C-alpha positions, 0 to 999 in steps of 0.5 A: 417690120412692116404692116400691110393694112390694105392686103390684110383687110382684103383677106379678112384680118385686122393687121395689128391683132394678127401681128400681136398674136404672131409676136406673142407666139414668138415670145417677143417683148419689145418690137420696133415697127416701121411703115405703121400706117397709124395715127399718133397716139397710144393704144393696147392690142392684145397683150401689147402697149402700142405707141405710134408716131403718126404718119405725114407727107408720105412717111407712114409712121413708126411704132414701139410695142411693149408686152404689158406686165413683162418683167424687165428686171427681176430680183433674187430677193423676193421682197422686191417686186419685178420691174415691168412694162406698164403705161405709167412708166413711159414718156414720149420724148420725141416723135416724127413720122420717121422717129419715135423715142420713149423713156421707160422709167421705173424706180432706178431703171431708165431705158430710152427706146427708139424706133427709126426709119431712115431715108432711102439710101438713094436719097441726096447726100444732104438729106441723108446727112441731115437725117442721120446727124439729127437722129444722132443729136436727138438720141445722144441728148435723150439717152444721156446717163440712160440706157438706149435700145434702138430698133431701126430700118437703117436703109444702110449697108454695114460690116466692111468697116469694123469697130467696137459697134459693128463686127463682120458677120453678114458684112456688106460694103459700107455705103454713105448711109452706113458711114453715117449710121456707124458714126451715130452708133459710136457717138451713142455707144451702141452695139449691133449684136447681129454682126458678131460671131457667136451671136448671130445664128442663121441667115443674116438678111432681113430684106429681099429687094423687089427689083432683083431679089437680092437679099440684104440687111438694112434692119438692126437692133442696137443695144448699149455697148456695155451689154456686150458682156451679157448673154446674147443671141440674134436670129431672124423670124420669118414667121412674123409676117406683119401680114405681108403677102409678098416677101419683104422685111423680116 
């Protein structure tokens, strides 16, 4: 998901506040943002806790948003309070303009959340390989013994090669970036629910290419493979515009 700050200001909106309202209306509790155009740090917007990697050298930064006081885990026994998102439960583990990794730790629950913005798929093979392998190393280390949830603009094509991490719904011909992403998913034991039959509902594309209007899917949410046994549903939400005035990522 992208911010579009300049266009929003021209129309009299404050982009983060508008996005927060859209996310709230859609009942979103966790969001990974790419091209955020924000300074590094922490702040609150509406009901959301926002953590930003900051931008540098032409890379526009990423963010992680969490709905404050949202119950992550509830208990049938009323004697136990729900585990909720709150600032004191988060620790920044890693950050750069393309990666932000946080640890949520409360009582016995530990979840690592990551927002990723991979290099363009047209980048040199060496750049793609270095970035994806570096990302794999970072997240494998940070998530050892913990749950891992990732929201990413992968700039990659996946689906033609299936595995325990990737199924064939909305399949695209796996390219080099997809191969590297797929290896990362296997190493970190992650799963892409939106590629699975019975999980994805409706259109699978998440991006409209400007040069030719082609509809592709570079954007994914990845969750622990062990969560496959739970109940999942995946869909796109085009009403969450992030103040884009032209068709972009959804």
